[in-house]
N, C-alpha and C positions, 0 to 999 in steps of 0.2 A: 359255316356261317354263309348266308346268301351274298351273292355278288351282283351288284346293280350296275347296268351300263346304259348310258344315253349317248347317242350320236345324232347330231343335227347335220344333215347334208345339204349343201347349197351350191349355187354357182360361184365361180372363183371370186373370192373376197379380196379387196385391195390389201396389200401388206400392212399399210398404216392402220387399218381397222383391227388387225389381229393382236396388236401388242397388249391391249388391256382385256381382251375377251377371255383369255385363259384364267386370269385371276378373278375376273368378274363372275364367271360361271361357277368357279369354286366357292366364292363367297356366297353367291345366291343359294347354291345347294346346301352349303353348310348351315346357313341361317334357316332355310325352310325345313330341313330335316330336323334341326333342333326344335323348331316350333311345333313340328308334327310329332315330336317325342319318339323319333326313330334314331336309335343309336347306331354307330358305325365305327369301323376301325380306321380306315384311311380313305381319303378322297384324292384322286389324281385327275387333273384336267388335261386335255390335249386339244391341239388346234393345228390345222393345216389350211391352205388356201381354199379347200373344198369341204371342210368338216370341222365341227366343234363338239366336244363332248366331255363327259366325266365318267370315271370308273370308280365305283365306291365298293370297297371290299369289307367283309365282316359286318355286314348290315344286319340289324335285328329283323327277324321274320315277322314280329308283331310289334306294335307301338307300346311304349312303356306304360304300365299301369300306374295310376296315381289316384290317391284318394284326396278329395278336397271337401271342405265344409263350406256350404253356401248359406249365408245368413239371410233371413227374410224380415218380416215386420217385427216390431217390438212385441214382447209377450202380452203387454196390456192391450195391444191392438189385435193380436192374434186370437185372444180368448175373451169371451164375455165373462161377467162376474161369476156366473155359475160354472165356468170352466169349459163351456162348449166352444168349439172352434168357430171363429167368425168367417165371413166371406173372404176377408183378407187372407186368413190362414189357408182356407180351401183353395183360393186362387193361386197362392204361392206353391202349394203342394202340386196342383195341377200343372203349373208352369214347369216345375222341376221333374214332372213325370213320375211322381211317387204318391202313395196313399198317405193319409194323415197319420196312420199308425207308424209310418217310417220317419216321421219328423220328431224333433226333440227340442228342448229349450237350451240354448247356448248361453253360458255365463261369460260376459266380457267386461272389460274395464268401463265400458260405456253403458252397461246394463244387460238385461236379459232379452234374447231374441229367439224367435222360432228359426230353426235351421234344419238342414238335411245333410247327410253324408252321401257324396256321389263318387263313384269310381269311374275314372276316364281311362282311355287307352285300351290296350288289349286287342285291338282290331288288326287284321292282316296288313302288313306294310304295303303290299301291292295296291290295296284299295286307296291308300293315301298318296302313293307315288304318282298316280295319274294326275291328280291336281297339282302336285309339286312340279312335275315336268312341264305341264302347260303354262303354269305361272312363271317359271324360270325362263322359258323360251320367250314369253311376252315381255319380260322385264329387261332383257339384254339391251344394252345401249350401243349406239354407233354414232360416229361423227355426222353421218348422213344416212337416212333411211329411204327405201323405195317401196313402192307398191307394184303389184303385178296382177294380171288377170282382171277380174271384176270385183275382187275383194277390197276391203279397207285396211287389212292388216299390213303393217310396214315392218321391214327388216332390212338388214344391211345389203343383202342380195336375195333373190328368189330362193325359197326353200324347195328342195326336191324330195327329201325323204327324212323320216325319223326311224332310228333303230333304238328300241327301248326294251331291255330284258332284265328281269330279276331271275337270276340263274337261267333256267330254260323256258321261263314263262314271259310272254309279251306283256308289257305294262301298257294298257290301252289309254291313249289320249289323242286329241285332235287339235290342230292349230292351222288356221288358214285353209281348211279343207283337206289337209294332209293328215293321214292317220298313221299312227306308229305301227311298226311291224318288226320282223327279224331279218330284213334284207339290208345289205350295205353295198356300196359301190367302191371300187378301187381306183387306181391311177387310170386316167383316161386312155393311155396308150399301153402301159405295161401290165394292166390287169383290170379292165373296165368292169367286169362283173355283169349282172349282180351276183352276190354271194349270199347264201342263206347261212345265218349264224345260229347254230343249234343251242348254244349255251354262251352266257356272258364270258366264261373263261376261255372260249375258243376264239373270241374276237381278235385279240392281238395277233395270233398265229395266222388267221385268215387274211386280215387286212395287210399284214406285213409280208406274208408269204405269197398268197395268191393275188392280192391286190397291189403289191409293189409299193406300198405307202409307208413312209416313216412318220408315224403319227406324233411322236414326241418332239417338240421344237428344240429342246436341249440336245437331243440326239442328232437332229438334222444340222444344228449349228456346229456340233463337234465334228461331224462328217465333213462339212464344208471347210472348217478351219484346218483339220488334219490333212485333207487332200491338197488344199492350197499350199500349206507349208511344205508338203512333200514335193509337189511339182515345182515350187519356187526354188527349193534346194537343188533339184535336178538342173535348173537353169542357172545355178551358181549365185543365187540371191536369197532374199527372204520376202515373204508376202507382206504387203502393206494392208493389213486387215483392220479397218476402222470399225468400231463397235456398232455405230448406227447403220452402216452399210451391211454389215454382217447380219444384223437383225432384220433388215429389209429383205435381203436375199433369202434368208431362212423362211420368210413369210411368202416367198414367191414360188416355192416348189414343194412338192410332196415326195420327190425322190431325187435328192441332189447328187449331181456328178460334176466335179470340177474339171475343166479343160484348160490347158495352157496354150495361149496364142502368142504370136510375135508380130512386130511391126518394124518398119525400116528405121535404121539408126539415124537417118537424117532428121527425123522428128524430135530427136533428143536435143536439137538446137532450141526448141521451144521450152520455156520454163517448166520445171517439174510440176508446179502448181496447176498449170493449164492442162498438161497431159493427164494428171490425176483427176482433175475435174471432168474432163471429157470421158475418161474411163468410168469413173464412179457415178456421175450424175446421169450420163446418157446411156451407158452400156451396162451399168450395175456390175462392173468388173473391178477386180483388185489389181493394183500395180505391183511391181516387183522392183526392189532396190538392192544394191550391193551392200557390203559391210560398212562402207563410208557414207551411205545414204544417197548415193547417186542412182537415178532411175535406170533400169535396164530396159531394153526394147522388147519387153514381154508384158503380158497381162493374163489374168486368171479370171475366167468366166464360169458361172455356175449354170449347168444345163438342168432341165427339169426331168430328164430321163437318161437312160443308158443308151447311147446311139450305136453301140456295138461296132461293127465294121465301118459304119458311116462316120466315125469320129473325125477323120481327116476332112471329110466334106463339110461337116458342121463347123469345124475349126476355121476352115477357109472362109466360110460365110461370115463368121464373127470378125475375122481379120479384115475382110473387105469392107464391112460396115464401119469398123473403127478407123480404117485407113481414110475413109472419106471425111470422118470427123476431124482427124488429125490434119488432113490437108487444109481444111477450113481454118483450124487453129494456127497452122503455120503461115497461111496467107495473112490472117489478122495480125499476127505477131510481126511479120516483116513490114506490113503497112503501117503499123503503129510506131515501129522503130524509125521509120522515115518521116513521121509527122513531127511538127514543131510544137513545143510546149506552149509557146505564145499563141499559136493558132487555136489550140485546145481551150486556152483560157478565154479567148475571144468568143469561141462558140458557146461557152457556158452562159453568155449573156442571153442566149435564146432558149435556154433550158429552164423551165419553171421549177422553182424549189417547192413552194406551196402557193396555191391561189391566195392572193392577198399579201404574200410575203416576198414577192419579187423573184428574181432569177437566181440560179446557182452561181452566176458571176457575182451578184451582190452578196450572196451568202459567203463566198470565198473571201471577199474583202472584209466582211464582218469577222470571219474567223481569223484573218490576218491580224486585225487590231486586237481581238479578244485574246488570242494566243500570246501576243506580246505583253498584254496587261497581266495575264495569268502568270507568265514566266517571271515577271518582275517580283511576284510574291513567292512562287514555288521554286524557281531555279533561275535566278537573275542572269547567269552566264549563258542561258539558252535563249534569251529573248529574240535575237535576230533569226536563229534557226527555227524557233517555234513559229515566228511570224511567217517565214518562208513556207513552212509546212502547211500552215493554215491557208495560204494563198493557193498552194498546189493541191490541196486535199481532194477537191472534187474534179480535177482535170481529167482523170481516167474515165469519167462518166460518158465522155464523148468519144472514147477510143473504140476502135472496131472490136477489140477483144471483149470489153465489158458489155458492148452492145449484144454480143452473142452469149457470153457467160456472165450474166448479171451477178452471180454469187461471188465473182472474183473482184468486185469493186473494192478499192482499198488495197488489196493484195497486189493487183496489177499496177495500181498507182505507185506503190513503193518500188516495184521492179522497174517501171518506166523512169521514175525519178532517178534511180541509181544509174540506169543506162544512159540517161541524158545529162549526166554530170553533176547531179545534186549530191550533197554530202550524205554520208551514211546515216547521220543523225536525222536528217530531213526524210530520207527514203524510208527508214524504219518507222518514223512517226506516221507518215502517210499510210503505211501498211497496217498500223495498229489502231487507226482512228475509230474503227467501229467496235472495238473491244470495250467492255465485255459484251458478248452477244446474247447472254442469258445468265441465269443464276449460277450455272456450273461452268461458265466460260471464264478463262483467265482475264485479268486486267492487263493493259499494256505494260510490257516489261520495262520500257525505256521512259525516262522522265519526259522527254519531248513528245513521245507518243501519248503519254498520259495527259499532258497539257492539251494536245490537239483533241483527244477523245472527250475531255471535259468540256472544252470550248464548243465542239460540234453539238454535243447533247444539250448544253446550256442554251445555245442559240436556238435550237429547235423548241425547247421548252418555253423560252421567253416568247417566241413568235406565236406558238399555239395558244398560250395563255393570254397573250395580247389580243388574239382573235376570238377569245372566249371559247376555245376548243379544248377545255380541260376534260379529262376522262369522266364519264358518268356511268355508274354501275359497272357492268362487265365490259362495256364498250370502251376500247382504247385503240382506235385505228392507227394512231401514229406511235404506238408503243411508248407513251410518255412515262408510264410507271417504270418500265424497264430502263429507260434512259436516266431517270432520276436515281434509281437504285444503282445504276452503273457509275454515276458520278460519286455517290456515297462510297461505293466499294473502292474506287480509284483513290479517293482522298484518304481513306482509312489505310489501305494497303501501302500507299506511298508515304504515309506519315506526314502529310502536308498540314500546315497550320494556316488555313484560309478562312476568311470571313464570308460566310455564305450570302448574307444580304448584300454585301458589297459586290460579290461576283454576279449575283442576279441583276443588280442595278447596272453593272457594266454591260451585261448582255442586252438589257432593254435599251441602253444608250445606242446600241448598234441599229436600232429600229427608229431613230429619230425622224427619218424621212418617210417612214411607212405610216399609213393611216390605220391605227389599231382601233379595235372596237371597245377595248377596256383601257382605262387610264393606266399608265405605268405604275402609279402608286397602288391602285387597287389590284392590278395584276401581280405586282410584286408580293403583296400580302397573301394573295391566294396561292402563289407559287411557293412561298415559304411554308404555308400551312400544308401544302402538298408534300413538300420534302419531309416535314414532320411526320406525316402519315407513313411515308415510305420508310423512314428510319425506324419507326415503331414496328412495322411489318418485318423489316430486315432483321432486327435484333431478336424479336420474338421467334422468327424463323430459325435463328441460330440456337434456340432453346433457352433464351433468357426469360426469367419470370416476367409476366406482363406488367405487374405492379412496379417491379424494379425498373423496367424500361420506361414506363409512364413517368415515374418519379424523376429519372435522369433527364428525359426529354423535357419535362416540365421546368427544369432548371435552365433550359436553353440549349439550342443546337446550332448556334451560329458557327461554332468551331466543331466540325463533324468529328475530327480526330479526337478532340478532348471529350466529346460525348461518348465515344467508344471506350476511352480509358476510364471515364467515370462509371459507365455501366459495369465494366469489369470489376472495379473497386467496390461498387455498391453491391454487386452480386456476392462478393467475398464477405462483405460486411453483413449481408443478410443471412449468411450461413452460420454466423456466430450465435451461441446459445442465448446471449443477452440482447439480441437484436430487437426483439419486441419491446422490451422495457426502454431501450434507448430511443426507439422510434416514438413511443408515447411521450417521452420527455421533450424531445425537440419538436415534435408535432404540436405539443401544447404551446410552446413558445411561438411558433409560427401562427397558430390559430389566434392567440391573443392579439398579436400585431395586426392580423388581417381583420379581426372583428372589432377590436377595441381601439386600435390606433387612431381612428378618426375622432375619437372622443377626447384626444389630448388638447384640442383647441387650436393647435398650430402644427406645422410640419415637424415630424420627428427626424432628427439629424443623426442620431446614434452617438452624440457627444454627451458624456456623463459628467455631472458636477459631483466630485467626491464629497463635498461638504454637505450634500443632501442625502447621503447614504446613511439612513437612520438605523437600519437593522444590521445585526452582525452577519446574517446570511447574505445580504446584498453587498456588504463590504467585502466579504470573502469572495463572492462571485466576481466582483469588479477587479479585485486583486488577481484572481486567476485569469481573467480576460487580459489584463495588462501583461501577464506573463506569457499567455498562450498565443494571443493574436499575432504578435510578430512572427512566431514560428509558423502559424497558419498561413500568413501572407507569403512567407518564404516558400512553403510547400506548394502553394498555388502557383507561384512563379516557376517552380521546378516541375509542375504537373505531377506531383507525387500524391495522387488521389488516395491511394491505399493508406499512406501515412496520415492523410487528413481525416479519413474515417476512423483511424486508430485514435486520433486526438479526441474524437467525440466521447470515447469511453473515459478519457481523463477528465473531460469537462462535465460529464453527466452527474456525478455525485454533487457537485456544487450547484448545478441548475436544479436538481431535485430538492436540495436543501432550501434553495431560494423559494421555490413554489410551496414548500411545506411551511415556511415561516413568515413569508412576506405577502401582504395584500397588495397586488399590483394596482388595482383600480380603487385606491383609497380616496378619501374625501379631499385631501390636500392636493390641489392642482399641481403644485411644484413637485411634490414627492411623486405623484402619479406620472407626470411627464418624465421625470428623471428615471423612474423604474422602466417605463416604456422604452426610453432611449437605451437603457442597459440591455433590454431584450432585442431592440433593433440592431444594436452592434453585433449581436450573435446571429440573428436571423439573416442579416445582410450577407454574412459569410456562408451560412447554411444554404441559402438559396442559390449559391453558386455551385453547390454540390448536388443537391437534389431537392425536389418538391416533396417535403416530408408529409404534406397533407394528402398526397396521392398514395402513400403507403398505408395499408390496412393490416393491423395485427390483432 
């Protein structure tokens, strides 16, 4: 079976561009080959900093033959009364490229039509592959594209060559003035080439052997990890290999070789977090730690070639560069330890938080007050420490270390707080204030850290909404969606029972002295709606049915934890076989109150007069309510939402019998009002569980 190979060669592509290219080119080719009716066995993508391609094995030599029936004009239009073909019939045959003798009348459910049978496919795959290759190259996406030369074509980096072979035959195509051929290029130093590839099967041996390129990202990653672990073991420790850095380093080289370097033990006085940040962010190197997690004076760096006898010289160069970085870090650390926390807080007054929202000093005072207020509800015993953490939260922003390593804000704040005599509770809270940093990031582990994280995010949300800076479309420059989602996750995972509108109101109260563009009342309503949208997105992202989430959110989300529990219970309720019938019953009750309740003539209270229960079915329903409602109220108090939904199955037969036998909107106004009140007493409790009107069955 034929083997197809495409390689796109380009100038070095940034590592962050490569992560999605491999899966994207696989998807593009899979879709286009299927559309072209070309069968294949397996498609393997590959990517390095200088090349991207696919290898498709067991490809069909010709496209799949298919017969299709093409219908044309109706029979009465295609033929005159004497049976002669009309111009419409002749035009249809001409368009399809057949004679009238090849047409026939097709019998369908909608009538009789003139039709032809056409056979498609059967053409050599190589003639179709030319267009497939060109289209896939043009459809590749990048975070940023560039143009080169005088052309208008844009790509991630300038393209230098195309290698395209079907077995031993070149697949001809052209993009941006570059024509496909059978030549490839290897590693710039270890095998530059060019190399002529006689057959697609020979490519892997040529590019790996003569070219010195490891084309498979998974293989390069495995090489880096295994070499790093082996060298770290020789140094008496283990490699600190973070997945994100490993992926980045894998995308920086075509021929990885890991080398072990060392630095002076005096730098170990600097916090581990600082040393690792310097190694990882600036040098793309891995740290080494001992069995107890203490950093060793070693680092692991990945070279892009095999230096041979020059390894010691290369190692010394890396050590010299890292030493300069660590000297800076040590200087900043010592300078910050000598600084006074009070002086840092004073300097925050000149650091702008956001234009229109004051300084970081003002924000820290708002956080102090908001943390104390949050702690009163979430963890009363932590009120004093939470307030202190709020006051110190932003102090490290003016430190020398964070000025150089901005990614360490919060982390260094916690370290400095601990070193300057603050309690461990306060120090840990300051360190955790920016968590969660994304959907896969953990929430703060400590209650005080969670309180500070919620207060910080809530203060930012209130200020931005007060300035009418709510996210629009895809634009969210202040990551407000992420911050709202972070608050939701923290509240749910810590099991807090907080009133969201009250929290938002407390956050807006911190801006009393700030001139906002939107009134607090209007901004609060918009921010509440924003939280509702984020909660819907959060729970549907967890795999919950959209209608289940919509129904639960529709019943209220002031208590975020309770909403989470109700969604879990409603999802279980929805999985039961009689869910559809139960929904229709209780949805009918809710609809009657919504549509007909205004016709009662006066407000409905839910209080029922037993003396006005004229029908047996309504008397039995009322008796069941008298029996069940106290249990429902107790279950609400206990947050036992699963048991509450179970009670609906107990109630449903009585509600069904009521609807089957009783006319709710009868002519007698007293009876009508009493029956509506009977339903209101049920709907009032149902509406605390879910908006049944949102459920469609």
